[in-house]
N, C-alpha and C positions, 0 to 999 in steps of 0.2 A: 554362542552369543557373539554377534558381530558388532563392532564399533567403528565409527568413522575414522579414517586416517587423520593424523594430526592437522593437516592443512586441507582437508576436504570439507566443503560446506555441506551441512545437512540440507535436505529439501526444505524450502521455505516454510511449508506447512508444519513440518516436524519441529523446526527451530522455533517457530512462533508458539506452538503448543508448549514446548519445553520451557521457553522464557516465561510464559504466563503461569505455568506451574511453579517456576522458580520464584515468582513474585507473590505466591501465596494461595493460588487457586488449588482446590483439592479434587473437585468432581468434574466430570466431562461437561455437564451442563453449566458449571461455573466458568469453564474455559470459553464455551460458546457465548455466555453472557458478556464476558469481558471483550470478546471479539466484536460483538454487536455494539456494545456501549461505547467503545473507544474507536470504532471505525477501522479496525485492522484490515478489513477487506479493501480499503482504499489503496493499500500498498502491497498486500499479499493476496494471492489467489487462494481463497479459502471457501469451502462449502461446509454446510453443517455436518454432513456425513464424513468429511475429510478429517475432522477433529477426532472422531472415534477410531478411525483407521490409524491416525498418527499416534494415538495413545497406545494402541495395540502394538505398533511397530517399535515405538520407543521402549515399550516394556520388553519386547523380544531382544532389543539391543542392550538391555540391562541399564538403560539410562534413567528409567523410572521404575517404581515398584507400585503395583496395584494391589489393594487389599479390600475385600468385602467387609462391611461393618458387621455383618452377621453371616458367617460362612454356611450356616444351616438353612438360610433362606435364599433360594435360587435367584430371586429378583432383587436381592439386596444390592444397592449401588456400591460401586468400587470407589475408594478414595485413592488418590495417587500422590506420590511424593518423589522427589529426585533422589536417586542413589548417589553415593559418593562419586562414582564414575560420571553420573549425569551432571553433577555440579561442576566437575572439572571440565567436561566437554562443553557445557554451556558457557563457562567463563572464557574458554578459548574461542568459541564461536562468536561471542559478543565482541571480543577484541578484533577478530577477523572482519566482522561487519563494519567496525569503526575504522579500521586501518586500511583494509583493501577489499572493499565490497566488489562483488563480481559485476562485470559490465552488464547493464540492463539492455536487453534486446528490445527493439521497437519495430512494430510493423510499419511505422511511418517511413523508415528507411527502405523497406521493401516496396512501398508505394512509389517512392521517388525513383527507385531503380526501374520501375515498370511503367512510369507515367507516359512514356512515349507511345503507349498503346491506346491512349485516350486523346480525344480532341482537346485543343488548348483551352476552350471554354469550360469543359468539364473539369479539367485540372484546376483552373482558377476558382471555379465554384467550390470545389472540394477544399482547397487551401483557405479560402475565405471562411468556409464553414468551420474548419479546424481552428482558425484564429478566433472566431466567435466563441467556440467552446472553451478555448484557453482563457479568454477574458472572463467568461462566467466562472470558471474554476478559480481564477485569480481573485475575483471579488469574494468568493466564499472563504478562501484562505486568509485574505487580508482582514476580513470581518472577524474571523476567529482570533487572529493575532491581536487586533484592536481590543476585542473583548477581554483577552487575557491580560493585556496591558492596563486595563481599567477594571480589573476584577473587584477590587474593594468597593469602588463607587457603584458598580452594577449590582453587587450583592445587596446594597441598601436601596438603590433607586429602581432597579429592574431585575429582581431575582429570577425571573423566568427567562431572561436572555440566555442564549445557549453558546457553548463552545463545542462544536461538533454536535453530538447527540446528548450532551450533558448540560443541565442548567448551571448557571454560575453559582447558585446556592450550593449545589452538590460538590463544588470544588473546595469547599471548606475542609472536606475530609480526604482530599487527594494531595499527596506529597509530590515532590519533583516537578513542580509547575514549569520550571525552566526547560525540562525535557519535552513537556507537552507543547510548550510554545515553539520549540525548535521543530517539532513534527509538522507544524503549520507554516512556520517562517521559511524553512529550507525549501520545501516545494514551491512556495510563493516566489522566492528568489529565482528558482530554476524556471518557473513559468514566465517570469519577466524576460529572462534571457531568451527563451524559446520564441516569445512574441517578437522580440527585437530581431532575432535571426529570421523569423518567418516573414516579417515585413520586407526585409532585404531580398529574400528569396522570391517573394511574390513579384517584386519589381523586376527581377531578372526574368521570370517566366513571362510577365507581361511584355517585356521587350524581346522575347524569344532569343535571349542572349545565350547561345550555346545549347539550345534545346531543339528537339524535333518532336512533332506531334502527329497523331493520326488525323487525316483529313476529315473535316466535318461533312457528312453525307448531304446535308441540306444545302451547303454551299456548292458542292459538286453538282447537285441537281439543278440549282438555279443557273449555273453556268451553261 
C-alpha cells in the first residue's frame, strides 16, 4: 500500500476525486455528477473514465475504502469513504493547494518561444484571437460573480438565472457560497491581468520591438 510523500502532490484527478468524496459523495456516479454540475473540468483535466481509475488507485493507496452494498451481487455498486489515512492526506493536500500551489504550465509560453517561425501577420491574428477568447471568458466569469452577489434578489425575480450550470434557486441548499464566488472571482481577476499584459505585448509585436518573424511568402512573391 503506497502513500504519497508528505510534500508530494497527488495527481489532480486523484485529489479532485478524494476531495469530492471528503465532501460527502459515496458513489462513482455521484462524483461524476458533482464534477459536471459544478464545472470541475474548467480547472482540472478530468474524463468520465478517469474518475473510476482514480477510485481504484486511491483504494490501492489505502486512502479510500470501497464496499459493495450487497457482496453477493456481482453488479452491486460500491460505496466509498475516506480512510483515516485518506482524511489526513486530504487535509495536507488542501493546505498545500492553498499555500504553495504548483506552477501551472501554459502552452502560450511555448507559442511565444516559437513565434519567430510564423509571419508577423499570423502571430498578430493569433494574439488578437486569444484576446477575444479571454474577453468572452471574462464576461462569463463576471456574470457569475454578479449573480452570486445578487443571489437573494434573483431567487425571487429570476429563479432560472444560472451560476455556472446551477440555477440560483438550487443555491438555497448549497453552503460555502463565499468559496463558490471565489472560484469565479479569482480567475476573473487573473484574466483581467492577462488581457492588460496581452495588450502591451501586442503593441510590442506590432512595432516589431525586439522580435523576428518568418518572411511572408506572398510579400516575397510580389517583390
